[in-house]
N, C-alpha and C positions, 0 to 999 in steps of 0.2 A: 401761147396758152394752142392746146393741136382739138380740131372736131372731137377728138373723139373726148378730151380732158373738159371739154364745154358739152356733152353729153352727160357723162359720168354727174359733173357739179351742180348743175340745175335744170337734171330731170328728173325734179322731186319740188316737192313743193310741203309749203306751208307756210298755212295764214293764220294771223292770232287762233293761236295753237292747235288747227286743228292742217292733220295729211290729209296732199293728197296726191295722182298720181301724174304725172305728163308726162310727151313724148311729144315725137317730132309733127305733130298731126294738131297740138293747141301750142297758143303759144305760155311762155312761161313766166310765174307773175312774179310779179317785181317788187318792189317797198312798196313803190307810188300809189299798187292797186291795194296795197290794204292798209295806205293815208284813207286814199278811198273809201275804204269801206268803214271806217273808223270814221271820218266824220260825215260822211251818210247819217250811220245810226244818233248819233249823236243829234242833227237836224230833225229824224225823225221819232225821238224823243220828244226835240222841245214843238213839232206840227203837232200829232197825231197822240190820240191815249186811245186807242179801238184798235183793234186784228186789219192790216193791212193790207194790199195785196199789192204786191211788187211785178217787174219785168225787167227780169237781166238782159238783155239785148247781145248779139255775140257773143254768146258764155265762153264760149272754151272749153276749159277744164273746167269748171263750174265752180270754182271760186269767192267768184263772188257771192253768186246765187245763197251757196252752200254757206257758206257764214252768215249774209245777212238771215238764211232760216236758221241755224243754228242758234242765231244771239238775239234773232225776238219773234216778237207772237208774230205770223206775219202767213202770208199762206202768196207762194210764189212759186212762177214761171221762170224761166230759159229759152230763150232763142238761140238758133244758132242755120247757120247755111249749110254748112259743116257733118256730114253723118258721120265721120272717122271722129269728130272731135266730141258728136254729143253719147260717140259710145263711152271714151274718158269719162264727158260729165256723167254719165248714167252711174258705171264704176264707183265714180270721187265721192256720188250722191248714197252709192248701198256703204258703201263705208266706211261711212259719218254718218253713218244711220240713219237720214232726212228725206222727207219728201216730199218732192220737186216734179209739176208737172216741166217734160223737156219736147218742144217743137222745134220738128228741122223746115225752117224756112230761111226768108233776108229781112232780118230787120222787125218793123213792125207789120208783115204781111200776111202770117200763118195766126197775127192777135186778134179775137172778135169780143171783146169785153173793156170795160177802162182800169185804168190803175192809179191806186193812191202814188205809185213813184215808180219810175224809170231813171234805170238804173245799166248806163255801157261803159264801156274800156276799149270804146271804135279800132278799125285801122286807123290811124290818125296821120302814115305817112304821106306825105309826095312824092311821087312813082319816079321824082328826078332826083327827091330828097339824097343824100351819099349815109349809109347807113354801118357799122363794123360788119366785116365778111363775115364771121365766126354767127351772126344773128342773121347776116341775110341767105346765108347755108345752113342753117340750124333749125329753122324756123317759119310754118307755114307762113305764105308771102298774100293767103286769102286775111290770115290772122296782123297784117304788118301795112299793106300799101292799099291807099283809096283816091278814086282822081278829085278832081278839083280843085289842088290842091292841098291835101288831106280833110280834104273839107266835108268830104259827100255826103257819108253815112249822119254826120251830127245834121246837117239841111232835111236828111229824110228823116230821123228822129224829131226834129222839131215841131212836129206838128201834133204832139199832144201837151197836157199841163201836167198839175199839181204842182208834186215835185220830183225833177230832174236834175240828176249826179254824173257828172261826165271828169274825164279821168281825159287830157287835155295833150296837142303836142306844144310846148314855152310860149310860142308864135301866135298860138291861137285865139286865144280867147278875146280879142276885138271884135272880128269877125265871126264869128258866134256868138257874142251876145247881140249885135247888128244882126243873126239869123235868127236867135230869141225877139226881137221887136218886132219881127215881119210877119214870126209864121203867130206868136202868141197876144192875146187884149194886158198889155198893159201889166209887162210880168215883172218881177223883182230878182234879177239875176245877183248872183255873187259872187265872185274869184278869188281860190287863196290860193296859196303859191305850195309847196310840196317840202323840203328840206335843206334843199339845196338856192333855196329864196327863187324859187322859176313861179311861173301861172306854169301850173298845174290841174287842179279841178276847177270844175264849171257846177255851181248850184244856181237852179231856178226853181222859184215860186209860182204860182197863180197870183200876183203881186201882192201874198203876205211878207212882211221882213223877216230872214234869218239871220 
């Protein structure tokens, strides 16, 4: 597949029935991200019986934030360090007719309140990890790579609690569990697999089993 064919095929998004515009300034949504959303909605319905406050860190195209807003009774804040990605996300929110508070900044830094749910599909590829050239050449590196063997942003995020939902690299589950135990008081941590049977999702609560 050429780069042009890649762009034509993947620079469009559909997440649980909602359509999103995607371009080179934001990460292309994968099936795993749709799984993350579906699993998170199930846990929210188990844990909460009120209108909840959600923050999506590293929102990119806004697909996670928008889908949760459409599917749940919730207030949603979405954060991204990239102004270009936020322009796409705001356009997608308008396209899907939903109100989201978009903030520009690095992960937790723009926030000044507490949330019931932190959700994120942050950059988690180690800078020395090999990825397909077609991905490397066409998707923003700021959304792909992270320092500390790809774990940098998990360490930044894991200073909050309540319900935390991560999409992760397939080899990172144990290290993220250790981070959660370091930063959180008696967390309950659950690792779940994607459709290929790989460790792909981490769900963390402040001690309540899910």
